[in-house]
C-alpha positions in Angstrom: -96.2 -86.3 114.9 -93.4 -88.6 113.9 -93.1 -86.8 110.6 -93.0 -83.5 112.4 -90.2 -84.8 114.7 -88.3 -86.1 111.7 -88.6 -82.8 109.8 -87.7 -80.8 112.9 -84.6 -82.9 113.4 -83.6 -82.5 109.8 -84.0 -78.8 110.1 -82.1 -78.6 113.4 -79.2 -80.6 112.0 -79.0 -78.6 108.8 -76.6 -75.8 108.0 -79.6 -73.5 107.3 -80.5 -73.7 111.0 -76.9 -73.1 112.0 -77.0 -69.9 110.0 -79.1 -68.4 112.8 -77.0 -69.9 115.7 -73.2 -69.5 115.9 -72.7 -68.3 112.3 -70.9 -64.9 112.5 -70.5 -62.2 109.9 -66.9 -63.1 109.7 -67.8 -66.5 108.2 -70.1 -64.9 105.7 -67.4 -62.5 104.6 -64.8 -65.3 104.3 -67.2 -67.3 102.1 -67.6 -64.2 99.9 -63.8 -63.9 99.8 -63.5 -67.5 98.8 -65.8 -66.8 95.9 -63.7 -63.8 94.9 -60.6 -65.9 95.0 -62.3 -68.5 92.8 -63.1 -65.8 90.3 -59.5 -64.6 90.2 -58.3 -68.1 89.7 -60.7 -69.1 87.0 -61.5 -65.8 85.2 -58.2 -64.0 85.7 -56.0 -67.2 85.9 -54.1 -66.0 89.0 -52.2 -69.2 90.1 -55.3 -71.3 89.4 -53.8 -74.6 90.3 -53.3 -73.4 93.9 -55.9 -70.6 94.3 -58.8 -72.8 93.3 -58.1 -75.2 96.1 -57.3 -72.5 98.6 -60.5 -70.6 97.8 -62.7 -73.8 98.0 -61.1 -74.8 101.2 -61.9 -71.3 102.6 -65.5 -71.8 101.7 -65.7 -75.3 103.2 -64.1 -74.3 106.5 -66.6 -71.5 107.0 -69.8 -73.4 106.2 -72.0 -73.7 109.3 -72.4 -77.1 110.9 -70.2 -79.0 108.5 -67.4 -79.5 111.0 -64.8 -80.1 108.3 -62.1 -78.2 110.1 -61.9 -77.5 113.8 -59.5 -74.7 114.7 -60.0 -75.2 118.4 -58.5 -78.7 118.2 -55.3 -77.3 116.8 -55.3 -74.4 119.2 -55.6 -76.9 122.1 -52.7 -78.9 120.6 -50.4 -75.9 120.2 -51.2 -74.7 123.7 -50.6 -78.0 125.3 -47.7 -77.7 127.8 -46.1 -81.0 126.7 -47.5 -81.4 123.1 -46.2 -84.5 121.3 -47.6 -86.8 118.7 -49.9 -88.4 121.2 -51.6 -85.0 121.5 -53.0 -85.6 118.0 -55.4 -88.1 119.5 -58.1 -85.4 120.0 -57.8 -84.5 116.4 -58.1 -88.1 115.2 -61.1 -88.7 117.5 -63.0 -85.5 116.8 -61.6 -84.0 113.7 -63.2 -83.5 110.3 -62.0 -84.3 106.8 -60.0 -81.1 106.4 -58.4 -81.7 109.8 -56.9 -84.9 108.4 -55.8 -83.1 105.3 -54.1 -80.5 107.5 -51.8 -83.2 109.0 -49.7 -83.0 105.9 -49.2 -79.3 106.4 -48.6 -79.6 110.2 -45.9 -82.2 109.6 -44.4 -80.3 106.6 -45.0 -83.3 104.3 -46.8 -81.4 101.6 -44.3 -78.5 101.2 -41.4 -81.0 101.0 -43.2 -83.1 98.3 -44.0 -79.9 96.4 -40.3 -79.1 96.5 -39.5 -82.5 95.1 -41.7 -81.8 92.2 -40.2 -78.4 91.7 -36.8 -79.9 91.7 -37.8 -82.5 89.0 -39.0 -79.6 86.8 -35.9 -77.4 87.4 -32.9 -77.1 85.2 -29.9 -75.8 87.1 -27.9 -75.6 83.9 -28.2 -71.8 83.5 -27.1 -71.2 87.0 -24.1 -73.6 86.7 -23.0 -72.0 83.5 -22.9 -68.6 85.2 -22.2 -69.2 89.0 -22.4 -65.5 89.7 -26.2 -66.0 89.4 -26.1 -67.2 93.0 -25.2 -63.7 94.1 -28.3 -62.3 92.5 -30.5 -65.0 94.1 -29.0 -64.0 97.4 -29.5 -60.3 96.8 -33.2 -60.9 96.1 -33.7 -62.2 99.7 -33.3 -58.6 101.0 -37.1 -58.3 101.4 -37.2 -61.3 103.7 -35.1 -59.7 106.4 -36.5 -56.2 105.8 -40.0 -57.4 106.3 -38.9 -59.4 109.4 -37.6 -56.2 111.0 -40.8 -54.4 110.0 -43.0 -57.1 111.5 -41.0 -56.8 114.8 -41.6 -53.1 114.8 -45.3 -53.8 114.5 -45.2 -55.9 117.6 -45.4 -59.3 116.0 -43.5 -62.0 117.9 -40.1 -63.0 116.4 -41.6 -66.3 115.2 -44.5 -64.5 113.5 -42.1 -61.9 112.0 -39.9 -64.6 110.5 -42.9 -66.3 108.9 -44.1 -62.9 107.5 -40.7 -62.1 106.2 -40.3 -65.3 104.2 -43.1 -64.0 101.9 -40.4 -61.9 100.3 -38.8 -65.1 99.0 -41.9 -65.5 96.7 -41.9 -69.2 97.4 -45.2 -70.6 98.5 -44.0 -74.0 99.8 -41.2 -72.5 101.7 -43.6 -69.9 103.3 -46.0 -72.7 104.3 -43.1 -74.9 105.6 -41.7 -72.1 107.8 -45.1 -70.8 109.0 -46.4 -74.2 109.9 -43.4 -74.6 112.2 -43.2 -71.1 113.7 -46.6 -69.5 113.5 -49.3 -71.8 112.3 -52.0 -69.4 113.4 -50.9 -67.1 110.5 -50.8 -69.9 107.9 -53.9 -68.9 106.0 -53.0 -65.2 105.7 -49.4 -65.8 104.8 -50.2 -68.5 102.2 -52.8 -66.3 100.5 -50.4 -63.3 100.5 -47.5 -65.4 99.1 -49.4 -67.0 96.3 -51.3 -63.8 95.5 -48.1 -61.8 95.0 -46.5 -64.6 93.0 -49.5 -64.4 90.6 -49.2 -60.6 90.4 -45.5 -60.6 89.4 -46.3 -59.3 85.9 -48.0 -56.2 87.6 -45.7 -55.7 90.6 -42.2 -56.0 89.1 -42.1 -53.9 85.9 -42.5 -50.5 87.5 -39.5 -51.2 89.8 -37.5 -52.5 86.8 -38.0 -49.2 85.1 -37.3 -47.2 88.2 -34.0 -48.9 89.1 -32.5 -49.5 85.6 -31.9 -47.3 82.5 -33.3 -47.9 79.0 -29.7 -48.6 77.9 -29.2 -51.2 80.6 -32.5 -53.0 79.8 -31.4 -53.3 76.2 -28.2 -55.1 76.9 -27.9 -58.4 75.0 -26.1 -61.1 77.0 -23.7 -63.6 75.5 -24.6 -67.3 75.2 -23.4 -69.2 78.3 -21.4 -72.4 78.1 -23.0 -75.8 77.8 -23.1 -77.6 81.2 -22.2 -81.3 81.1 -24.5 -84.0 82.4 -21.9 -85.0 85.0 -22.0 -81.5 86.5 -25.8 -81.6 86.6 -25.7 -84.9 88.5 -23.0 -83.9 91.0 -24.6 -80.5 91.7 -27.7 -81.6 93.7 -25.6 -84.1 95.7 -23.0 -81.4 96.7 -25.6 -78.8 97.5 -27.5 -81.2 99.7 -24.4 -82.2 101.7 -23.2 -78.6 102.1 -26.5 -76.9 102.9 -27.8 -79.7 105.2 -24.5 -79.6 107.2 -24.5 -75.8 107.3 -28.2 -75.5 108.3 -29.7 -78.8 109.3 -33.2 -77.3 109.7 -33.4 -76.7 105.9 -32.5 -80.3 105.1 -36.1 -81.4 104.4 -36.7 -78.7 101.8 -33.3 -78.7 100.2 -33.1 -82.5 100.3 -36.4 -83.0 98.5 -35.6 -80.2 96.0 -32.3 -81.8 95.1 -33.7 -85.4 95.1 -36.3 -84.3 92.5 -33.6 -82.7 90.4 -31.4 -85.7 90.7 -34.2 -88.0 89.5 -34.5 -85.7 86.4 -30.8 -85.5 85.6 -29.6 -89.1 86.1 -31.3 -90.3 82.9 -32.0 -93.7 84.5 -35.0 -92.7 86.6 -37.3 -91.2 84.0 -40.4 -93.0 85.3 -39.8 -91.6 88.8 -39.1 -88.2 87.5 -42.3 -88.2 85.5 -44.3 -89.4 88.5 -42.9 -86.7 90.7 -43.4 -83.9 88.1 -47.0 -84.9 87.3 -49.1 -87.4 89.3 -47.5 -86.7 92.7 -47.2 -83.0 92.2 -50.9 -82.7 91.2 -52.1 -84.8 94.2 -50.1 -82.9 96.7 -51.1 -79.6 95.2 -54.8 -80.4 95.8 -54.2 -81.5 99.4 -52.0 -78.6 100.2 -54.2 -75.9 98.7 -57.4 -77.2 100.3 -55.6 -77.6 103.7 -54.3 -74.0 103.6 -57.7 -72.7 102.6 -59.2 -74.6 105.6 -57.1 -72.4 108.0 -58.9 -69.3 106.8 -61.5 -69.4 109.5 -63.4 -66.1 109.7 -62.9 -65.3 113.4 -59.1 -65.7 113.0 -58.6 -64.3 109.5 -60.5 -61.0 109.6 -58.3 -59.1 111.9 -56.0 -56.1 111.8 -53.1 -58.5 112.1 -54.1 -60.1 108.8 -54.2 -56.7 107.1 -50.7 -56.0 108.5 -49.5 -59.3 107.0 -50.9 -58.4 103.6 -49.1 -55.0 103.6 -45.8 -56.4 105.0 -46.0 -59.2 102.4 -46.2 -56.9 99.4 -43.4 -54.7 100.9 -41.3 -57.8 101.3 -41.9 -58.9 97.7 -41.1 -55.4 96.4 -37.9 -55.1 98.4 -36.8 -58.5 97.3 -37.3 -57.5 93.6 -35.4 -54.2 94.3 -32.6 -56.1 96.0 -32.2 -58.4 93.0 -32.3 -55.4 90.6 -29.7 -53.5 92.6 -27.5 -56.5 92.6 -27.9 -56.7 88.9 -27.0 -53.1 88.4 -23.8 -53.5 90.4 -22.9 -56.7 88.5 -23.6 -54.8 85.2 -21.1 -52.1 86.1 -18.5 -54.6 87.4 -18.7 -56.6 84.2 -18.6 -53.4 82.1 -22.1 -53.9 80.6 -22.0 -57.6 80.0 -24.9 -58.4 82.5 -28.4 -57.1 81.9 -29.6 -56.0 85.4 -33.1 -57.1 84.6 -32.1 -60.7 85.3 -31.6 -59.7 89.0 -35.4 -59.3 89.4 -35.7 -63.0 88.7 -33.8 -63.7 91.9 -37.1 -64.1 93.7 -38.0 -67.8 93.5 -41.2 -67.7 91.5 -40.1 -70.1 88.8 -40.4 -69.5 85.9 -42.7 -66.5 86.0 -40.1 -64.0 87.3 -37.7 -65.0 84.5 -40.5 -64.5 81.9 -41.2 -61.0 83.2 -37.5 -60.1 83.0 -37.4 -61.5 79.4 -40.5 -59.5 78.4 -39.2 -56.2 79.8 -35.8 -56.8 78.1 -37.6 -57.3 74.7 -39.5 -54.0 75.2 -36.2 -52.2 75.3 -34.6 -54.3 72.6 -36.9 -56.6 70.5 -33.9 -58.9 69.6 -33.1 -59.4 73.3 -33.7 -62.9 74.7 -33.0 -63.0 78.5 -35.1 -66.0 79.5 -32.4 -68.6 79.9 -30.1 -66.0 81.5 -32.8 -65.0 83.9 -33.4 -68.7 84.8 -30.0 -68.7 86.6 -31.0 -66.2 89.3 -34.5 -67.6 89.3 -33.4 -71.1 90.4 -30.8 -69.6 92.7 -33.6 -67.8 94.4 -35.3 -71.2 95.1 -32.2 -72.3 96.9 -31.8 -68.9 98.6 -35.3 -68.8 100.0 -34.9 -72.3 101.4 -31.6 -71.3 103.0 -33.2 -68.2 104.5 -36.1 -70.3 105.9 -33.6 -72.7 107.4 -31.7 -69.9 109.0 -34.8 -68.3 110.5 -36.0 -71.8 111.7 -32.7 -72.5 113.3 -32.8 -69.2 115.2 -36.4 -69.1 116.2 -37.5 -72.7 116.0 
């Protein structure tokens, strides 16, 4: 009889038993979606460094009986009338492993550390050598505000609309940072949309490049820009941090970490720190961030009409941002009498360096001797700054 009791207890405590009690079809579908995302990451190489973690986190959070992530704890915290850090007590007491991982998202630690790594891997030289690149980075934020208006028309709250709109910036950490502040209930859908569209840049952008530019414009060869001095590269992150943080204090965490990472790279006396930020720290935080985001993809919350709307609005935001950058590039091309190839405007979305590579590839199709990569990197890194400023603006208005 003791053996029967033991076996019965083992069965009742197992996830297999939970499959028949409290395991909904939504959880099964989300596990299947997690497997599909793993396939896309591994076989198709769609943002594998992030998508693998997101997909596996999605599978883990939907497993019956595991208790790795407890959405109701976070719902109770967000709905508390006087929520403060003491309200995290319930999560510390009853939370699972992924609940503890999620603290880094909730407190915005992970996105800021990712930005530090991005800064350490970014060269602002191309942008400094051609300051007008900043205008193209700004033009490419058009999709952010267009999608924001679209989301409002679809009856999303202003906070949710702002979080959806930032997908147009094509910057995953910024999208996670803003959404975790304004609409954490949408985090899973927005993160998956943002990173999916970033991975699909080589498929999404070229048709609109051909639609909005002529063959002659795409064939334009740009002149070599001036060499930027080391002093300029050191002063730049300091000045940007002071100006942007004073203008929009809410964006100080993102901009501050981005520029600190870049300063570590450019000083020449902190190579060890720069190497750590670019490699070890970046890899560790990427794992924690991606799995945490995947953990929010709970079936009952994710499989809704609202999520489908976010996916549609996200791709619209991304396309409009691409078009905004291209239109800005065409205008700049005409104002400079053909000295600027408008394709570099499409790189104003902040997917570094993929968007710049796509612009270079399309330019070479029109003219095999055309090399736009370094020219496109100017708007590309300007887009990183632009999306962070857009997020800071939205946060200051709706936060």
